[in-house]
C-alpha positions in Angstrom: 74.7 66.8 89.4 78.3 65.3 89.8 80.4 68.4 89.1 84.2 68.4 89.3 86.6 71.4 89.0 89.8 71.0 87.0 92.2 73.9 87.7 95.0 74.3 85.1 98.1 75.5 87.0 101.0 74.5 84.7 101.7 77.9 83.1 104.9 79.8 83.4 103.6 83.3 83.4 106.4 84.5 81.1 104.6 87.9 80.4 104.8 88.7 84.1 108.6 88.8 84.5 110.3 89.9 86.7 107.9 88.9 89.5 106.9 85.7 87.7 109.8 83.2 87.2 110.0 79.6 86.0 110.5 78.6 89.7 107.5 80.5 90.9 105.2 81.6 88.1 102.3 84.0 88.3 99.6 81.7 89.6 101.5 81.3 92.9 102.0 85.0 93.4 99.9 87.7 95.1 98.9 89.9 92.2 95.4 91.2 92.6 94.8 90.7 96.4 96.5 89.4 99.6 95.9 85.9 98.3 97.8 84.2 95.5 96.1 83.9 92.1 95.5 80.1 92.5 94.1 80.7 96.0 91.7 83.2 94.6 90.7 80.8 91.9 89.9 77.9 94.3 88.3 80.2 96.9 85.8 81.7 94.4 84.7 78.2 93.2 83.8 77.0 96.7 80.1 78.0 96.6 79.7 75.6 93.6 81.5 72.4 94.8 83.0 70.6 97.8 86.7 70.5 98.4 86.9 66.8 97.3 85.6 67.8 93.9 88.6 70.0 93.1 91.5 68.7 91.0 94.7 70.6 90.0 97.0 69.9 87.1 100.4 71.4 87.5 104.1 70.8 86.9 106.2 68.4 88.9 108.5 71.4 89.6 105.7 73.3 91.3 104.1 70.7 93.5 105.4 72.4 96.6 103.7 75.7 95.8 100.3 74.0 95.2 100.5 72.0 98.4 101.7 75.0 100.4 99.0 77.3 99.1 95.9 75.0 98.8 94.1 72.6 101.1 93.8 70.0 98.4 93.8 66.2 98.6 97.2 65.0 97.6 95.8 62.5 95.1 93.8 65.3 93.4 97.1 67.0 92.5 98.1 65.7 89.1 101.7 66.5 88.2 102.8 66.6 84.6 106.4 65.5 83.9 106.7 68.4 81.5 104.3 71.0 80.1 102.6 70.0 76.9 99.9 72.7 76.7 96.3 72.5 77.6 95.1 69.6 75.5 97.4 67.2 77.4 96.7 68.9 80.8 92.9 68.5 80.4 93.2 64.9 79.1 95.3 64.1 82.2 92.7 65.6 84.5 89.6 64.0 83.1 91.4 60.6 82.9 91.0 60.4 86.6 87.2 61.0 86.5 84.0 59.1 85.8 82.5 59.3 82.3 79.3 60.9 83.6 81.0 63.6 85.6 80.5 67.2 84.6 83.8 69.0 84.5 84.5 72.8 84.7 88.0 73.6 83.5 89.3 76.9 84.8 92.7 78.6 84.5 94.5 79.2 87.9 95.5 82.8 87.3 92.5 84.9 86.2 90.7 87.8 87.9 86.9 87.8 88.4 85.2 90.9 89.7 81.6 89.7 90.2 81.9 86.3 91.7 78.2 85.7 92.2 77.5 86.2 88.5 80.5 84.0 87.7 79.1 81.1 89.8 75.6 81.6 88.2 77.2 81.4 84.7 79.0 78.2 85.6 75.9 76.6 87.1 73.9 77.3 83.9 76.8 75.9 81.8 77.1 72.8 83.9 73.3 72.1 83.6 73.5 72.6 79.9 76.4 70.1 79.6 74.5 67.6 81.7 71.5 67.6 79.3 73.4 68.0 76.0 76.3 66.3 74.3 78.0 69.7 74.2 81.2 71.5 75.2 80.4 74.9 76.6 82.8 77.8 76.7 82.5 81.3 78.2 82.8 84.3 75.9 83.7 87.8 77.2 82.3 90.8 75.4 85.4 92.8 74.2 85.8 96.4 75.3 88.8 97.1 73.1 90.6 95.6 70.1 92.8 93.1 71.9 95.4 91.2 69.9 96.5 89.0 72.9 93.3 86.9 73.0 91.6 84.3 70.8 88.1 85.1 69.7 84.8 83.2 69.6 82.4 83.9 66.8 78.6 83.5 67.3 75.5 84.9 65.8 74.6 88.0 67.9 70.9 87.8 66.8 70.6 84.4 68.4 72.5 85.5 71.5 69.8 88.2 72.2 67.3 85.4 72.6 69.3 82.7 74.4 71.8 82.4 77.2 73.8 79.6 75.5 74.3 79.6 71.7 76.2 77.5 69.1 79.7 78.7 68.3 80.2 79.4 64.6 84.0 79.4 64.8 87.1 79.9 67.0 89.6 82.4 65.8 93.2 82.7 66.7 94.8 85.9 68.1 94.2 88.6 65.4 96.3 91.5 64.2 95.0 95.0 65.3 93.1 95.6 62.1 91.2 92.4 62.4 90.5 92.9 66.1 88.9 96.3 65.2 86.7 94.4 62.7 85.7 91.9 65.3 84.7 94.7 67.7 82.6 96.5 65.1 80.7 93.4 64.0 79.4 92.5 67.5 79.6 88.8 66.7 82.9 88.1 68.5 83.8 87.4 72.1 87.1 86.9 73.9 88.0 83.3 74.6 88.3 83.1 78.5 89.8 79.6 78.4 87.0 78.2 80.6 85.3 74.9 79.4 82.4 72.9 80.7 81.5 69.4 79.5 80.6 65.8 80.4 83.7 63.6 80.6 82.4 61.2 78.0 81.7 63.9 75.5 85.2 65.3 75.8 86.8 61.9 75.6 84.9 61.3 72.3 86.4 64.6 71.0 89.9 63.5 71.9 89.4 60.1 70.2 88.2 61.9 67.0 90.6 64.9 66.8 93.6 64.0 69.0 93.9 60.2 68.8 97.5 60.1 69.9 96.7 62.0 73.1 93.6 59.8 73.6 95.8 56.7 73.5 98.2 58.0 76.2 95.5 59.0 78.7 92.6 56.7 78.0 94.1 53.4 77.0 95.8 51.2 79.6 99.3 50.0 79.6 101.1 53.2 78.6 103.8 54.6 80.9 102.8 58.3 81.4 106.3 59.7 82.1 107.9 58.2 79.0 104.8 58.9 76.8 104.9 62.6 77.7 108.2 63.0 75.8 106.4 62.2 72.6 103.0 63.9 73.2 102.3 66.7 70.8 102.3 70.1 72.5 99.0 71.6 71.4 96.3 73.7 73.0 92.7 72.5 73.5 91.7 75.4 71.2 93.8 74.2 68.2 93.2 70.5 68.9 89.5 70.3 69.6 87.6 73.6 69.9 88.4 74.7 66.3 87.3 71.4 64.9 84.3 70.1 66.9 80.8 70.9 65.9 79.2 70.6 69.3 80.7 73.8 70.8 78.4 76.3 72.6 79.1 79.6 74.2 77.6 81.5 77.2 78.3 85.1 77.7 80.3 85.9 80.9 79.5 89.4 82.1 81.4 89.1 85.4 84.3 91.5 85.1 86.9 89.1 83.7 90.6 89.6 83.1 93.3 87.0 82.4 95.8 89.4 84.0 98.0 88.2 81.3 100.4 91.2 81.2 101.5 94.2 83.2 99.2 96.3 80.9 96.3 94.1 82.0 97.1 94.6 85.6 97.5 98.4 85.1 93.9 98.4 83.6 92.6 96.7 86.8 94.1 98.9 89.4 92.7 102.2 90.7 94.7 105.2 89.4 95.0 108.9 90.3 93.7 111.8 88.3 96.7 111.7 86.0 96.3 108.0 85.3 99.3 107.0 87.6 99.4 104.0 89.9 102.0 102.8 92.4 102.3 100.2 95.1 105.8 101.3 96.1 106.7 102.3 99.6 106.9 105.9 98.4 106.5 107.4 95.0 107.0 110.8 93.5 105.3 111.5 90.2 106.6 114.8 88.6 104.9 115.7 85.3 104.1 112.1 84.7 101.0 110.6 83.3 99.5 107.1 82.8 102.4 105.3 84.5 102.2 102.1 86.4 104.7 101.4 89.1 104.8 97.9 90.7 107.6 98.0 93.2 106.5 97.0 96.7 108.8 98.3 99.5 110.8 100.6 97.1 111.1 104.3 96.9 110.5 105.5 93.3 110.6 108.8 91.4 109.1 109.2 87.9 109.8 112.5 86.2 108.6 113.8 82.8 107.4 110.4 81.5 104.2 109.1 80.1 102.8 105.6 79.4 105.5 103.7 81.2 105.4 100.5 83.2 108.1 100.0 85.9 108.4 96.7 87.8 111.0 96.0 90.5 111.5 92.6 92.1 114.6 92.2 94.1 117.6 93.0 91.8 115.5 92.6 88.6 113.9 95.7 87.0 111.7 96.0 84.1 111.0 99.4 82.4 108.8 99.3 79.3 106.3 101.3 77.4 102.6 100.8 78.1 100.9 98.8 75.4 103.9 96.6 74.7 104.0 94.4 77.8 102.8 91.3 75.9 106.3 91.3 74.5 107.9 90.7 77.9 107.6 87.0 77.3 110.4 87.3 74.8 112.8 88.7 77.3 115.3 86.1 78.5 117.4 87.2 81.4 116.9 84.4 84.1 
């Protein structure tokens, strides 16, 4: 089966300030291990494909980071003149591939705990896409009412009998009350942003639902750099996944996190008996509970505080309440 990997590495990691900046966003940082997020992403996919089957879509401004961190063929690094969200990034990627190729689209900055299960899920999805005119996505069973993710709705009674099931509907990020309803119903899964399909099938979806983007990437004679200025900035979720009728979901029980905020990282790390974590050179916790300190090389004291996140990166410091770190993206100090 001709399978290609398309790694999306054009994000700016705005919720991970102050470590993540526009010059060096989250995917190029060491967050969950001694390797950067994009290195982890490519390393875990190696059991599935050869090196020459991996493509990366990133920003022109970040090409040095990709080439420094990955052993990738230079012509497999596709550089966008400017970021126009995931619909354009995926179209750019698959425009370089054969119509019969099976493509697995993966974000460059997610955490996967059980990599063997992850690879098995991708293999099953790719095989399904090979034999059906379908777009497969991976759903993560929610363990809390999360308002920072989109949700995938399926029929849970069918899911008990089948690995891969039709998607009833994609839902945008909900408010807290709606998220609780989703959890209670059992029919909803987090959207992990991973998609598997045959190139010809996805091209047909672009032609039907995003014809302007289709013309830019799949019709000859268009100058890409100038065309990017007029391309609509739209996600693949809004543009195609919410409209197409051939969407299927497979459940991904492999310990997934998008590590999309400091709260998400705090949830992943191992904490002490009081719920505290620190990676600082030295830390004193005095009457402190449920605090996360991310301050490598620093000496930190936390006294009489609960549910606080502290991040130190050079001369930039973030202090915020746990549960609110999604809002970090709205801070503008750089």
